[in-house]
C-alpha positions as CSV (number, residue, x, y, z in Angstrom):
1,M,251.0,-108.1,28.6
2,A,252.3,-111.2,29.8
3,A,253.0,-114.2,27.5
4,S,250.1,-116.6,26.9
5,S,251.8,-119.7,27.9
6,Q,249.7,-118.6,31.4
7,A,246.8,-119.7,31.9
8,L,243.4,-118.7,34.1
9,L,240.7,-120.5,35.8
10,G,237.2,-119.6,35.0
11,L,233.9,-120.8,36.9
12,D,230.4,-120.2,35.9
13,L,228.0,-121.6,39.0
14,G,224.9,-121.9,36.8
15,T,221.7,-122.4,37.7
16,S,222.1,-126.0,36.1
17,S,226.2,-127.1,35.9
18,V,229.3,-125.9,36.5
19,K,231.0,-124.7,33.5
20,T,234.8,-124.9,34.1
21,V,237.3,-123.6,31.7
22,L,241.1,-123.2,31.7
23,F,242.1,-120.3,29.2
24,D,245.6,-118.9,28.1
25,L,245.9,-115.1,27.7
26,D,244.7,-114.4,24.6
27,G,241.5,-116.6,25.1
28,N,242.0,-119.4,23.6
29,V,240.6,-122.8,25.6
30,L,243.2,-125.5,26.9
31,A,240.7,-127.5,28.8
32,A,237.1,-127.8,29.8
33,A,234.8,-129.7,31.9
34,Q,231.0,-129.3,33.0
35,G,229.6,-131.1,36.4
36,D,225.4,-131.3,36.6
37,Y,223.6,-130.8,39.9
38,P,220.0,-131.4,40.4
39,T,217.4,-128.8,41.8
40,R,214.7,-129.6,44.1
41,R,211.7,-128.2,44.4
42,P,210.1,-129.7,47.9
43,H,206.8,-127.0,47.7
44,P,205.3,-125.0,44.8
45,G,207.3,-121.8,44.1
46,W,210.3,-122.9,46.3
47,A,213.5,-124.0,44.2
48,E,216.8,-125.0,46.3
49,Q,220.1,-126.8,45.7
50,D,222.9,-128.4,48.3
51,P,225.8,-125.7,47.8
52,E,228.1,-129.5,48.9
53,A,227.0,-130.8,45.5
54,W,228.0,-127.2,43.8
55,W,231.4,-127.9,45.5
56,E,232.0,-131.8,44.2
57,A,231.1,-130.5,40.9
58,V,233.7,-127.8,41.4
59,V,236.2,-130.2,42.7
60,A,235.6,-132.8,39.8
61,T,236.1,-130.2,37.2
62,V,238.3,-128.2,37.9
63,R,240.8,-131.7,38.9
64,Q,239.9,-132.5,35.1
65,V,240.9,-129.6,33.4
66,V,243.9,-129.1,35.3
67,R,244.8,-132.6,34.3
68,V,243.9,-132.5,30.8
69,A,245.9,-129.2,30.4
70,N,248.7,-130.4,32.4
71,M,249.7,-126.9,34.0
72,Q,247.9,-124.1,36.8
73,P,246.3,-121.5,36.5
74,V,247.7,-118.2,38.0
75,A,244.8,-117.0,39.3
76,V,240.9,-118.3,39.4
77,G,237.5,-116.1,38.8
78,I,234.1,-117.1,39.5
79,A,230.8,-116.3,37.7
80,S,227.2,-117.6,39.7
81,Q,223.3,-117.4,39.3
82,S,222.7,-114.3,41.1
83,S,220.5,-114.0,44.2
84,A,221.1,-117.6,46.0
85,V,221.7,-117.6,50.2
86,V,223.8,-119.8,51.5
87,A,224.0,-120.0,55.0
88,V,227.2,-121.5,56.6
89,S,228.0,-121.9,60.5
90,P,231.1,-120.2,62.0
91,E,233.0,-123.8,60.6
92,G,232.1,-123.3,57.4
93,R,228.8,-126.1,57.7
94,V,226.0,-125.6,55.2
95,L,222.8,-125.4,57.2
96,R,220.3,-125.8,54.9
97,P,220.3,-126.1,50.6
98,A,220.4,-122.9,49.1
99,L,217.8,-120.8,48.2
100,L,217.9,-120.0,44.5
101,W,217.0,-117.1,42.4
102,L,214.0,-118.7,41.3
103,D,212.5,-119.1,45.0
104,R,209.5,-117.6,45.1
105,R,208.4,-118.4,48.7
106,A,209.2,-115.1,50.3
107,Q,205.9,-113.5,49.0
108,A,204.6,-112.6,52.1
109,Q,207.8,-111.5,53.7
110,C,207.6,-108.9,50.5
111,E,203.9,-107.7,51.3
112,E,205.9,-107.1,55.0
113,I,208.5,-105.4,54.1
114,S,206.4,-102.9,51.9
115,Q,204.8,-101.8,55.1
116,T,208.2,-100.8,56.2
117,V,210.0,-99.2,53.2
118,P,208.1,-98.2,50.1
119,E,209.2,-99.8,46.7
120,A,210.5,-96.4,45.7
121,D,212.7,-96.1,48.0
122,F,214.4,-99.6,47.2
123,V,214.8,-98.3,43.6
124,R,216.8,-95.0,45.0
125,L,218.8,-97.0,47.2
126,C,219.7,-100.3,45.6
127,G,218.5,-99.5,42.1
128,N,216.3,-102.7,42.2
129,R,212.8,-103.1,43.4
130,L,211.2,-105.2,45.4
131,D,210.7,-109.2,44.5
132,P,211.2,-112.7,46.0
133,S,213.8,-113.7,44.3
134,Y,216.3,-111.3,46.3
135,V,218.4,-111.8,49.7
136,L,216.2,-109.6,52.0
137,P,213.0,-110.9,51.3
138,K,214.8,-114.7,51.9
139,L,216.5,-113.3,54.8
140,L,213.5,-112.7,56.7
141,W,211.9,-115.5,56.1
142,L,214.6,-118.1,57.5
143,R,214.5,-115.7,60.5
144,R,210.4,-116.5,60.7
145,H,210.7,-120.3,59.5
146,E,213.9,-121.6,60.3
147,P,215.1,-119.6,63.3
148,Q,217.7,-122.1,64.3
149,V,219.2,-121.9,60.4
150,Y,219.3,-118.1,61.0
151,D,220.6,-117.8,64.8
152,Q,223.0,-120.4,63.7
153,A,224.6,-118.4,60.5
154,R,227.5,-117.3,60.9
155,W,227.8,-115.8,57.3
156,F,225.1,-115.7,54.8
157,L,226.9,-115.9,51.3
158,H,225.8,-115.4,47.6
159,A,226.7,-118.5,45.5
160,N,230.0,-116.9,43.7
161,G,230.9,-115.7,47.7
162,F,230.1,-119.2,48.4
163,L,232.7,-121.1,46.2
164,A,235.5,-117.5,46.6
165,Y,234.7,-119.2,51.0
166,R,235.4,-122.6,50.2
167,L,238.8,-121.8,48.0
168,T,240.4,-119.5,50.5
169,G,238.3,-119.6,53.7
170,T,237.5,-115.7,53.3
171,A,233.8,-114.3,53.2
172,S,233.6,-111.7,50.6
173,T,230.4,-111.0,48.4
174,D,230.7,-108.3,45.1
175,L,229.1,-106.0,43.8
176,T,227.2,-106.9,40.9
177,E,225.3,-108.9,43.7
178,G,225.0,-105.5,45.8
179,G,221.8,-104.2,44.0
180,M,219.8,-107.5,43.8
181,S,220.6,-108.2,48.3
182,L,218.0,-104.8,48.8
183,L,220.4,-104.4,51.1
184,Y,222.4,-101.9,49.4
185,D,224.0,-98.6,49.1
186,M,224.5,-97.9,45.6
187,S,225.6,-94.4,46.0
188,A,228.3,-95.9,48.7
189,S,228.8,-99.2,46.7
190,D,228.3,-100.8,49.8
191,W,225.5,-102.5,52.5
192,S,223.5,-100.3,53.2
193,P,223.2,-98.9,57.3
194,E,219.7,-97.5,56.8
195,L,218.0,-100.4,55.4
196,L,220.2,-103.4,57.8
197,T,219.0,-101.1,60.6
198,R,215.5,-101.1,59.2
199,F,215.1,-104.8,59.1
200,D,217.2,-105.2,62.1
201,L,220.0,-107.2,60.4
202,P,223.2,-108.4,61.5
203,A,225.9,-106.3,59.4
204,E,228.6,-108.5,60.8
205,R,227.3,-111.5,58.9
206,L,227.2,-110.0,55.7
207,P,230.5,-110.8,54.3
208,P,232.7,-107.5,53.1
209,M,231.5,-105.8,49.7
210,C,234.5,-106.6,46.8
211,E,235.1,-105.2,43.7
212,P,234.7,-108.3,41.1
213,T,238.1,-108.3,40.0
214,Q,239.9,-107.8,43.6
215,V,241.3,-110.6,45.3
216,V,239.7,-111.4,48.1
217,G,242.1,-114.9,49.1
218,T,244.3,-117.0,47.8
219,V,243.8,-120.8,47.8
220,S,244.0,-122.8,51.0
221,A,246.0,-125.9,51.8
222,K,242.6,-128.1,51.7
223,A,241.2,-126.5,49.5
224,A,244.4,-127.3,47.0
225,K,244.4,-130.7,48.4
226,E,240.8,-131.5,47.2
227,T,241.0,-129.5,43.7
228,G,244.6,-129.9,42.6
229,L,245.5,-126.2,42.4
230,A,248.3,-125.0,43.8
231,E,247.9,-123.5,47.0
232,G,248.3,-119.6,47.0
233,L,246.6,-118.7,43.7
234,P,245.0,-115.5,43.5
235,V,241.2,-116.0,43.8
236,V,239.5,-112.7,42.6
237,A,236.0,-111.8,44.1
238,G,234.0,-112.6,40.9
239,A,231.0,-111.2,39.5
240,M,226.9,-112.4,39.1
241,D,227.1,-115.0,35.8
242,L,225.4,-111.6,33.4
243,L,228.2,-109.3,34.5
244,A,230.8,-111.8,33.8
245,A,229.3,-112.4,30.6
246,A,229.1,-109.0,29.9
247,T,233.0,-109.2,30.2
248,G,233.4,-112.1,28.0
249,A,231.3,-110.4,25.3
250,G,233.5,-107.3,25.3
251,V,230.6,-105.2,26.5
252,L,232.6,-102.9,28.3
253,T,231.2,-99.3,27.2
254,P,227.8,-97.4,27.7
255,G,225.6,-97.9,24.6
256,Q,226.8,-101.7,24.0
257,S,223.8,-104.7,24.6
258,F,224.3,-108.2,25.1
259,L,222.0,-111.2,25.4
260,V,222.6,-114.2,27.8
261,L,220.7,-116.9,27.3
262,G,221.0,-118.7,30.3
263,T,218.2,-120.4,32.3
264,A,216.6,-117.2,32.1
265,A,216.8,-114.8,28.5
266,V,218.5,-111.6,30.0
267,L,218.9,-108.5,27.7
268,A,220.9,-106.1,29.1
269,A,222.6,-102.6,28.1
270,V,225.8,-100.8,29.3
271,I,225.1,-97.1,30.7
272,P,227.6,-94.5,31.9
273,E,226.3,-93.9,35.3
274,P,223.7,-95.2,37.7
275,Q,219.5,-94.7,36.4
276,P,217.3,-96.3,38.7
277,H,214.1,-97.5,36.8
278,P,211.3,-99.7,38.3
279,D,210.8,-101.7,35.3
280,L,214.5,-102.5,35.1
281,Q,217.1,-104.2,37.2
282,M,220.2,-102.2,38.0
283,H,223.9,-103.5,38.5
284,N,227.2,-102.6,39.0
285,H,229.0,-103.9,35.5
286,A,231.7,-106.1,37.0
287,L,234.1,-103.2,35.5
288,P,234.6,-100.2,37.4
289,G,233.0,-96.8,36.9
290,R,230.3,-98.5,34.3
291,W,226.6,-99.7,35.3
292,V,224.0,-102.0,33.5
293,H,220.3,-102.0,32.9
294,A,218.5,-105.5,32.3
295,A,215.6,-107.1,31.9
296,N,214.5,-111.1,31.6
297,V,212.4,-113.9,30.7
298,D,212.9,-115.7,33.2
299,F,212.3,-119.2,31.9
300,G,213.2,-117.6,27.8
301,G,216.9,-119.2,27.7
302,A,215.7,-123.1,29.5
303,V,212.4,-123.1,27.6
304,L,214.1,-125.0,24.3
305,G,215.6,-127.4,27.0
306,W,212.1,-128.1,28.5
307,L,210.5,-128.3,25.5
308,R,212.9,-131.3,24.3
309,S,212.3,-132.6,27.5
310,V,208.6,-132.9,26.7
311,L,208.9,-134.1,23.3
312,G,211.0,-137.0,24.7
313,Q,208.7,-138.3,26.7
314,A,207.2,-138.8,23.9
315,G,209.4,-140.7,22.7
316,A,211.2,-138.1,20.4
317,Q,214.9,-138.2,21.2
318,L,216.4,-134.9,19.8
319,S,219.1,-133.1,19.3
320,F,219.1,-129.2,19.4
321,A,219.9,-128.9,16.0
322,D,217.3,-131.6,15.3
323,M,215.0,-128.9,16.7
324,A,215.9,-126.5,14.9
325,S,215.8,-128.5,11.7
326,L,212.3,-129.3,12.3
327,A,211.3,-125.4,13.4
328,E,213.1,-124.3,9.7
329,A,210.8,-126.8,8.0
330,T,207.9,-125.0,8.6
331,Y,209.3,-121.5,7.2
332,P,208.8,-119.6,5.2
333,Q,205.1,-119.9,6.0
334,P,204.1,-116.7,8.4
335,S,203.7,-117.9,11.9
336,D,200.2,-118.6,12.5
337,L,201.0,-120.0,16.6
338,L,202.1,-118.0,19.3
339,F,203.7,-119.0,22.5
340,L,203.7,-116.8,25.7
341,P,207.2,-117.4,27.6
342,Y,206.3,-116.6,30.6
343,L,206.3,-120.2,32.5
344,V,207.5,-119.3,35.8
345,G,206.5,-115.6,37.0
346,Q,208.3,-113.1,35.9
347,R,211.1,-110.8,37.0
348,A,212.0,-107.1,34.8
349,P,209.7,-106.1,33.2
350,L,206.9,-107.2,33.9
351,W,207.2,-108.1,37.9
352,D,204.5,-110.4,37.8
353,D,204.4,-113.5,40.3
354,H,201.3,-115.1,38.3
355,C,201.9,-114.9,34.8
356,R,202.1,-118.6,33.0
357,G,203.0,-120.0,29.4
358,G,200.7,-121.2,26.8
359,F,200.2,-121.6,23.2
360,L,197.8,-119.5,21.5
361,G,196.4,-120.6,17.7
362,L,197.1,-124.2,17.6
363,Q,195.5,-126.8,15.2
364,P,195.4,-130.0,13.9
365,E,197.9,-129.3,11.3
366,H,200.4,-127.7,13.5
367,T,203.6,-130.5,14.1
368,A,206.2,-130.9,16.7
369,G,208.4,-127.9,14.1
370,H,206.3,-125.7,14.8
371,L,205.5,-125.9,18.1
372,I,209.7,-125.2,18.7
373,R,209.5,-122.2,16.2
374,A,206.9,-120.6,18.5
375,V,209.3,-121.4,21.4
376,L,211.9,-119.8,19.8
377,E,209.5,-116.8,18.6
378,G,207.8,-116.1,21.9
379,T,210.9,-115.7,23.7
380,A,212.6,-113.4,21.1
381,L,209.0,-111.2,20.9
382,A,209.2,-111.1,24.9
383,L,213.0,-110.0,24.7
384,G,211.7,-107.5,21.9
385,R,209.3,-105.9,24.5
386,V,212.4,-105.6,27.0
387,Q,214.1,-104.0,23.9
388,A,211.6,-101.5,23.4
389,L,211.4,-100.3,26.9
390,Q,215.3,-100.3,27.2
391,E,215.9,-98.1,23.8
392,N,212.8,-95.4,25.5
393,V,214.2,-95.3,29.0
394,H,217.9,-94.8,27.2
395,G,216.6,-92.5,24.3
396,R,218.7,-94.3,22.1
397,T,218.8,-97.5,20.1
398,L,220.6,-100.5,20.7
399,E,222.9,-101.0,17.4
400,E,223.8,-104.1,17.7
401,I,223.6,-107.3,20.4
402,R,226.3,-109.5,21.4
403,I,224.7,-112.6,22.2
404,T,226.0,-115.7,24.7
405,G,224.7,-119.2,26.4
406,G,223.9,-122.3,24.4
407,P,220.9,-121.7,22.0
408,S,222.9,-119.3,20.7
409,A,224.9,-122.2,18.8
410,L,222.0,-122.6,16.9
411,P,221.8,-119.9,13.7
412,L,218.3,-120.1,13.6
413,V,218.4,-118.3,17.5
414,N,220.6,-116.1,16.5
415,Q,218.5,-114.7,13.1
416,I,215.1,-114.6,14.7
417,V,216.7,-112.3,17.7
418,A,217.7,-110.2,14.6
419,D,215.1,-110.3,12.9
420,V,213.2,-109.3,15.9
421,T,214.4,-106.5,17.3
422,G,215.7,-105.2,13.8
423,R,219.5,-104.8,15.5
424,S,223.1,-107.0,14.1
425,V,223.3,-110.0,16.6
426,L,226.8,-110.9,17.3
427,V,228.2,-114.2,18.4
428,M,231.3,-114.7,19.9
429,D,234.1,-116.9,19.3
430,A,234.4,-118.3,22.8
431,P,232.5,-121.4,23.7
432,E,232.0,-120.5,27.5
433,V,231.9,-116.9,27.5
434,T,230.9,-116.4,31.3
435,C,233.7,-118.6,32.1
436,H,236.0,-116.3,29.9
437,G,234.5,-113.3,31.4
438,A,235.4,-114.6,34.9
439,A,239.0,-115.6,33.8
440,L,239.5,-111.9,32.2
441,L,238.2,-110.5,35.7
442,A,240.9,-113.1,37.9
443,G,243.7,-111.7,34.9
444,L,242.7,-108.0,35.7
445,G,243.2,-108.8,40.0
446,A,246.4,-110.9,39.3
447,G,247.3,-107.9,37.2
448,L,248.0,-109.9,33.4
449,Y,245.9,-107.4,31.8
450,R,246.7,-103.7,32.4
451,S,243.4,-102.3,32.2
452,P,239.6,-103.4,31.0
453,E,240.5,-102.0,27.4
454,D,243.3,-104.2,27.2
455,L,240.7,-107.4,27.0
456,G,239.3,-106.1,24.2
457,Q,242.5,-107.7,22.1
458,V,241.4,-111.4,23.5
459,I,237.6,-110.5,23.1
460,R,236.7,-112.0,19.3
461,V,233.6,-112.5,17.1
462,K,233.0,-115.4,15.3
463,Q,229.3,-114.6,13.2
464,R,226.9,-111.9,12.6
465,F,223.1,-112.3,11.7
466,E,221.4,-109.0,9.9
467,P,218.1,-108.2,10.8
468,R,216.0,-109.0,7.1
469,A,213.6,-105.8,6.5
470,E,210.8,-108.0,5.7
471,W,210.6,-110.5,8.9
472,H,211.1,-107.6,11.2
473,E,207.6,-106.0,10.1
474,R,205.7,-109.2,10.1
475,Y,207.4,-109.7,14.0
476,A,206.0,-106.5,14.8
477,T,202.8,-107.5,14.2
478,L,203.0,-110.9,16.3
479,Q,205.1,-108.8,19.0
480,R,202.2,-106.4,19.6
481,R,199.6,-109.5,19.4
482,L,201.4,-111.3,22.2
483,A,201.6,-108.0,24.6
484,E,197.8,-107.9,24.1
485,I,197.6,-111.7,25.2
486,Y,199.4,-111.4,27.9
487,E,197.3,-108.7,29.1
488,A,194.4,-110.2,28.3
489,T,195.4,-113.6,30.5
490,R,197.3,-111.4,33.3
491,P,194.1,-110.5,35.6
492,L,192.9,-114.0,34.6
493,L,195.6,-115.5,36.3
494,S,195.9,-113.4,39.3
495,R,192.2,-114.2,40.1
496,W,193.3,-117.7,39.8
497,A,196.0,-117.5,42.0
498,A,194.1,-115.5,44.6
499,E,191.3,-118.3,44.7
500,E,194.0,-121.2,45.1
501,A,196.0,-119.2,48.2
502,G,192.1,-119.0,49.4
503,T,192.1,-122.7,49.4
């Protein structure tokens, strides 16, 4: 392995901010920075961001880390939020705001698509079922509602592909995004000619499909001037944030599992071969020869921030540590307040566009601490439902769960997850696991690590939380009750949605 005096740059373009970290080859942080950008919701169900705001945040944070560390990286890796659609002109100009994974506007296109291709065919070909968050329905929405944008676009890029394009001038996408495009041939690890033909989509406007560790280009003179990076640095294709996080957490072999608490809370497990299942998302791992099954609580990682904002509007200025302390003060009494955590609709495993969140069991004696506790427990209980599905599909238990993301800095969160799942929870010794995963992919692509097995030497566990049997038993009861609440409210919410659509 090369000397650790060299550095790798990892970018994580998330749903709310970009995190930029410079690591040495032993995994130590040399410098880190974060830049935020807003999400626009011009209509109900829409969610957009300006890719130029992404780029401005990347430029600012890259300049900062290079200046603070006073050194250049030897390669650049990029992780990003999944399923964004960025339309760019032949000159590289962004033609409209990016449609995010949170965007649900293409529901009508999904209904049209299902008349052309049965959902089972998408599962068979792509490993994933039809959903408006994915790329195909968004492209069809653009073609129907914004034909001028659709016709002018030279490339339809993913989020990490857009950053790689800005850095190198070369268009690319990566295999981890393939299945969620719904235009992917899983067996060939490439765009599906069959699906492109069925929907009359131009293959020449979809960028080449690349391995996440593949060097797609080098930092251009223009990008070097803007970012402060050295011209000619290799840039790898990168990966969806979930799979970069798996790499950074050392979840590399079949049977391992991990939980990412980003905007969504995603529980995923590595599998040795493709195993499409209609209630699970399936992705190529960022490393070759392995795949990942995943399912989500789609606002589960962000819900604590949402509640902090709500309490802040009432004058309570709380840090996340303050919130954890308030929740801890409600113990050891058993939970008598349940929170349904489905605030924004759900992808796998529920595939329910109309579900919503709510508290059940509110009483006058409940405090802010009880609300906070219920939010944390409700998210973990919903993840327990995902765990049960995965273990049933795979025919084996999850031995341990490696956890990453902002809320994992709170010991209470990790203990609740351990108690709900009945599994050991391991917290990684890296402040930004997803950025580290992106940097490791860059290191593999640049030849600084010989093989994926080398990565285990620079990935460390910081803390371990063991499940408590008495709490696991209590949470099993609450998990059943939460599932009953969801099933009872599902038809009601669907009817309400239909009534709203008819007005």
